C-alpha positions as CSV (number, residue, x, y, z in Angstrom):
1,M,-25.0,17.3,-82.8
2,P,-21.7,17.2,-80.8
3,T,-21.6,20.1,-78.4
4,S,-18.6,20.9,-76.2
5,L,-18.4,22.4,-73.0
6,T,-16.2,25.8,-73.8
7,H,-16.3,28.0,-70.4
8,I,-18.0,28.7,-67.5
9,A,-18.2,32.5,-67.4
10,M,-18.9,33.7,-63.1
11,H,-19.7,37.2,-62.0
12,V,-16.8,38.0,-59.2
13,Q,-17.1,40.6,-56.6
14,D,-13.6,41.6,-57.0
15,L,-12.2,40.6,-60.6
16,A,-9.0,41.7,-59.4
17,A,-8.7,39.4,-56.9
18,C,-10.3,36.7,-58.8
19,V,-7.8,37.2,-61.8
20,D,-4.6,36.8,-59.0
21,F,-6.1,33.2,-58.0
22,Y,-6.4,31.3,-61.2
23,H,-3.2,32.6,-62.4
24,R,-1.5,31.4,-58.7
25,Y,-3.5,28.5,-58.3
26,A,-4.4,27.6,-61.2
27,E,-1.2,29.0,-63.6
28,M,-3.9,30.5,-66.1
29,N,-3.5,33.8,-67.4
30,I,-5.3,36.3,-69.4
31,V,-6.2,35.5,-72.9
32,H,-8.7,38.4,-73.9
33,E,-10.1,41.7,-71.7
34,R,-12.7,44.1,-73.0
35,P,-14.7,46.7,-71.3
36,H,-17.6,46.0,-69.7
37,H,-20.5,48.7,-68.1
38,N,-19.3,47.4,-64.7
39,G,-15.6,47.9,-65.9
40,K,-14.2,44.6,-67.8
41,V,-14.7,41.3,-68.7
42,I,-11.7,38.7,-68.4
43,W,-11.3,35.3,-70.4
44,M,-8.3,33.5,-68.2
45,A,-7.2,29.7,-70.0
46,E,-4.3,27.2,-69.5
47,H,-1.7,27.6,-71.3
48,G,-2.0,24.8,-74.9
49,R,-6.1,25.1,-73.6
50,E,-6.8,28.5,-75.3
51,K,-8.9,26.9,-77.8
52,E,-10.7,24.7,-75.4
53,F,-11.6,26.2,-72.4
54,I,-11.9,29.2,-71.1
55,L,-12.9,30.4,-67.5
56,V,-15.4,33.9,-68.2
57,L,-14.6,36.1,-65.3
58,L,-17.3,39.0,-65.2
59,P,-17.4,41.9,-62.6
60,G,-20.2,42.9,-60.7
61,G,-21.2,39.6,-58.6
62,P,-22.7,39.6,-54.9
63,G,-20.5,36.9,-54.0
64,R,-21.0,33.9,-52.6
65,A,-21.1,32.4,-49.2
66,Q,-20.5,28.4,-50.0
67,S,-20.9,26.1,-46.6
68,D,-19.2,23.3,-46.0
69,S,-21.5,21.1,-46.4
70,D,-21.9,22.3,-50.6
71,F,-19.5,20.1,-52.5
72,S,-20.6,22.4,-55.7
73,H,-16.5,23.1,-56.9
74,L,-14.1,24.4,-60.1
75,G,-12.1,20.9,-60.6
76,F,-8.6,20.8,-61.9
77,A,-5.9,18.2,-62.6
78,V,-2.5,18.4,-61.5
79,A,0.4,16.2,-62.0
80,S,1.5,14.8,-59.4
81,S,0.5,14.3,-55.4
82,D,3.2,17.0,-54.5
83,A,1.7,19.1,-56.3
84,V,-1.6,18.8,-54.2
85,D,0.5,19.3,-51.2
86,S,2.1,22.3,-52.5
87,I,-0.5,24.3,-54.1
88,A,-2.6,22.8,-50.1
89,D,0.4,24.2,-48.5
90,R,0.3,27.9,-50.2
91,A,-3.6,27.6,-49.7
92,R,-2.9,26.9,-45.6
93,A,-0.9,29.9,-46.1
94,D,-3.1,31.9,-47.5
95,G,-5.4,31.2,-45.0
96,I,-8.5,29.7,-48.3
97,L,-7.5,26.2,-47.4
98,V,-11.4,24.4,-47.0
99,W,-10.6,20.1,-47.7
100,E,-7.3,19.3,-46.2
101,T,-5.2,16.7,-48.6
102,R,-6.6,13.5,-49.0
103,E,-7.2,10.2,-50.7
104,E,-10.2,8.4,-52.2
105,D,-11.3,5.5,-54.4
106,Y,-10.7,5.6,-57.6
107,P,-12.0,7.7,-59.5
108,V,-11.5,11.0,-56.7
109,G,-8.1,10.3,-57.0
110,Y,-5.9,12.6,-54.8
111,Y,-6.8,16.2,-53.8
112,C,-6.7,19.6,-51.7
113,G,-10.1,22.2,-52.2
114,L,-9.9,25.9,-51.6
115,R,-12.0,29.0,-51.9
116,D,-11.4,31.1,-53.8
117,P,-11.7,35.4,-53.5
118,D,-15.5,35.1,-54.6
119,G,-16.5,32.1,-52.4
120,N,-16.4,28.9,-55.2
121,F,-15.1,26.2,-53.8
122,V,-11.7,25.0,-56.0
123,E,-10.4,21.5,-56.6
124,F,-6.7,20.3,-57.6
125,S,-6.7,16.0,-58.2
126,Y,-4.4,13.9,-59.0
127,G,-5.0,10.3,-59.8
128,Q,-8.6,10.8,-61.5
129,P,-9.5,9.5,-65.4
130,L,-8.5,13.1,-66.5
131,G,-5.8,15.6,-66.7
132,P,-2.2,14.5,-66.4
133,G,-1.7,11.1,-65.5
134,A,-4.9,9.4,-67.1
135,E,-3.5,8.3,-70.0
136,N,-3.7,5.2,-68.6
137,R,-6.7,5.4,-66.7
138,E,-11.1,4.5,-67.6
139,F,-13.9,5.4,-65.9
């Protein structure tokens, strides 16, 4: 029986700040919210992918003190290297850029990394065999 990854759920300390971050940087929107004993549960998705993949934000998390040597992250593909540069510039100004833009050998591509309000690393990349620009790429 085939399976499909449909969502990632994360407990976060500051729900409003995380919703704002994923809206501003990843262009995700709230597609569902419901009451929770600690506040509310928020489902976010990229436009047009609401039935494919959801980021679920749950209130009451402990926060994450991710070390610089821990490369665990959420990864978002963007439409161009200029888009990566633009995100990195905004993140630098906001004081949340953790990985400067860089180009690495295929399949990694061009990317930067940010720290979300809960302490998780979030990568924005172009040129990987996933997402925008990947139509003619293979692993």
